[in-house]
N, C-alpha and C positions, 0 to 999 in steps of 0.2 A: 518859261516864267509867265505868271499871270499878270493882268493889267494892274491889279491891286498891289501886287508886289513891286511893280515898276513905279507906281505912284509913291509907294512908301520909300522906294529907293531915291526918287527924284526930290522928295520932300526933306530928305536928310540934309543936314548942313554940310557944307563942303568940308571934307576931311582929307587927310593925306591919302594918297593913292593906295598905300599899303593897307590902311584900315578899311577902305572901301572894298578892296578885293577880299578881305577876310570876312566882311559882313555878307557879301554876295555868296561866298562859299558856304557860309553857315546857313543862309536861307535855302540854298539849293540842297544842302544835306538834309535839312528838316523836311523839305517837300519830298525828297527821294525816300526818306524813311516812312513818311505817311503813305506814299504810293506802294512801297514794298509791304507794309503791314496790311494794306487793303487787299493786295493781291494774294497774300498768304492766308487769308481767311478761308476756312473749309466751305466749299460749295455744296449745296444740297444735291444728293444723288438724283440723277434723272431717271424717271420711271418710263420704261418703254411700254406703250399700250399697243397690244396686238389686236387688230381688228379682225372680226370674223365675217367673212363675206358669205351671205346667204343668197342663193339663187333659186329660181323656181325649178330649174332642172334638177337641182340637188334634192329638194323636197319631194319631187315626184319619184326620184329614185329610191328615197327612203321609204315612201309609202308603198312603192312597188315591192320592195324587199320585205316589208312588214306583213303584207297579205300572204297567208299560207296558200300553197298550191292545193287545188281540189284533189281529194284522194282518187286514185285511179280505180276504176271499177274492177272488183275482183271477179274472176271467172266463177260462175255459178256451178257448184258441184251437185249434180243430181245423184241422190242416194237411191240405189236400186232396192226396192222393197223386197224383203225376203218372203217367199211364200210361207204361209202358216202351215206348220207341220200338223198333220192330222193325228190327234191323240187317239190311241186305241180306246174303243168304248169297252168299259168293263161291264161284263155281264153280271147282273145281280145274282148273288148266291141264293140258292133256295134255302130258306130257313125251315128246318124241320118243325113240324107242328107237334106240340106236346101231346103225348098219349095220355088220355084220361085214365087215371088209376081207379080201380074200384074202391069205394069207400071202406075205410077200416072199420071193422066191427069191434065195438067196445065190449070187452069181456067183463062182465059184472061178477065180482067175487061173491060167493055166497056169504051171507052174514055169519059171523063167528058165533059159535055156540056160547050162550050166556053162561058165565061161571055159576056153578051151583051156590046157592045162598047158604051161608053158615047160620045154623039155628042159634048156636051159642059159642062164644069165644072160650079159649082155655082160661082156667082159673087156678090161681095158686094161693088164694087167701082163705080158702075154706078152712074152718076150724079143725075138721077131722084130718086134714092133711098133716098138721103138726110140722110145718116147715120152719126151721130155726132162722133167726136173723143172723146176718154176717157178723162175725166177731170184729170188733174195732181193733186194728193193729196197734201194738204198743208204740211203735215208732211214730205213727200218725198222731197218737195222743200227745207224745212228748213234743212233737213239732207243732201241734195245734192245727193239723191239716183237716179240712172238711171238704165235702164235695158231693156231687150227685152223679152217679154212673147209670147209664141205660144199657141194658143187655138185650141182644137179639137171641131169643130162645126158641128152639124147635121142640115142640111138645108132641110126643108120639101118641098114637091112638090108645096105647095101654096106659098112658099117663106119666111115663118117665121122660127124662130130658135126653133128647137125641143129640143135640148140638147147641153150643152157646158161644157167643162172641160179643165183643164190646162194640156197641153202636155209637155211644157218646161217652168219652172219657171224663172222669172227674177232675183230671189234671194231675193226679198222683197215681203212679203205677201200683203202689202198695195198696191203695183202696180198690183199684180196679181188680187186682188179682184176688183180693179177699172176697169180692162179690162173685167172681167167676167160680172159685172153689166151693162157695156155699150153694149157689144156684144149681150147680151140676148134681148135687145130691137131693134136690127137692123132688117132691111128687106133685103132680098136676092133675087137674080134672080136664081131660082132653076136650077139644072142640067137637061139636056134633053137627051132622048134616043129615037132614031127613031122619032124625032119630038115631043115627049111627055115629060112633066115635070116629074121628078122622085126625090125621096128623096136620098140625098147623103151626106156623111161625108167628110169634107175637113178641112184643117188647115188654121187658120187666124193668122198671126204674127202681133204684135203690139209693136212699139218702144216707150219707154219713154225717152225723151231727154230734158234737161233743156234749151239748146241753141235753139232748134227748137221751144219750147214753148214760149221763150222770143221773138223770131222773129215774 
């Protein structure tokens, strides 16, 4: 019991013994409760601090472990030099010299003989020949066909027609055939060379026109 509690107890008026005992018991109970509550408060956990002891010997050991060991010298391997193999010397092949060929002689062909000059060409228009004009085919008149045919005629030395063919067609067979039939029966004045009649091919044009025929 504290001194303050005792003073309070002494200052109380005199009471019966039973009441005093009850008061004292009550005060003790209050103090005991306070002490018990204080003891039951949670205490903060204690943190254990571990100390690290560092010594010079430890640092030297760490430094000694950190330094790498110098590499051991490797034994030097000497390579034996291989002797150079002698390559066979290739002999230069003899190149045959070209044989000079004799120059080719150019053969000049003799000039061709000039063709004899024709004094006069064949003629079929002379009045005394009396060569008739080709008859205009009836089918060509009805169809209105016109055209120009060129015949290739062989005039013999005696003036007759040796051969005849169509050199350029009129575009209509009926007109071409009419011209062929007519010219085959014509008489010609043959070509002459050096004053003598000769056989000669020449071209005879024949025009088929409806207007001229009507006139």
